[in-house]
N, C-alpha and C positions, 0 to 999 in steps of 0.2 A: 851575268846580267845581260850581256849582249845577245845571247840566244833567246832570252825571254822577250827582249825588245823586238827582235826579228819576228818571233812568233806573233806578237801583237800586231805588227805591221801586216803580216800575212792574213791574219784574221780580219783586220780592218778592211783590207782589200777584198777579201771574200764577201764580207758583209756589204761593201759598196757594190760589188758585182751582182750580188743577190738583189739589192734594192733596184739596180738598173734593170735587171731582168723582170722583176715584178712590175716595174713601171712600164716596160714594153708589153707585158701581158695586159695590163689595164688599158694601155693605148689601143691594143688590138680589139679589146672588148668595146672600147668607146667607139672605134671606127665602125664596128658592126651595129651598135645600138644607138649611137649618138646621144647617150645619156651622160649628162654633165658630171654626174657622180664619178664615173670611171676616169674621165679626163682629169678631174681634180685629184683623184687618188694617184694617177700616174705622175703628175707633177709633184705631189707630196713625196712619193717614193724616190723620185730623182733628186729632190732636195735632200732627203735623208741620206742617200748614197753619197752625194757630194759632201755633205757634212761629215760623214764617216772618214772620207779621204782627208778632208781638211783637218779633222782632229788628229788623225794619224800622222800627218805630215807637219803638224804644228810643233814648233820648237819653243813656244811660249810656255811658261809655267802655268799650273792649274788656275791660278787666280786671273790670269790674263786671257783665258780662253772662254770667258763668260759669253762673249758675243757669239761664239760658235754654238753655245747651248741655246741662245735666243733663236738661232736659225732652226734648230730642232723643234723648239716651241712653236715657231711659225708653221712648220710642216705638219705637226700634230694638230694645230689649230685649223689648218686647211682641211684636214681629214674630218674634224668635228663639224666645220662649216658645211662640208659636202653632205654629211649625214643629215644635219639639220635641214639643209635645203631640200634634200630628197624627201624627207618626211613631211616637210611643209607643202611641197608640190602635190604629193599624193593625198594628203589630208587624212583625217581619222576614218577608219573603216568601221562599218556597222555590221 
């Protein structure tokens, strides 16, 4: 079982690193375009990466980790708000 737990930690670290890298890509795009959508996406992915690390390092049983899933909900809500904001700014196209 110890090997499986170690593999889970490695995968969680890889996912956190991927989220951080994706956040940096969105930050780079935001710096070039100054479009708020990309800044919000960057922040959301950094939150998701930090959340992955926190879930991996958490020693609390499943029932006690609910607050960590609320952080994930916040990140996905931020992505949804960014998309709605972008569509609202551009308006309907004819």
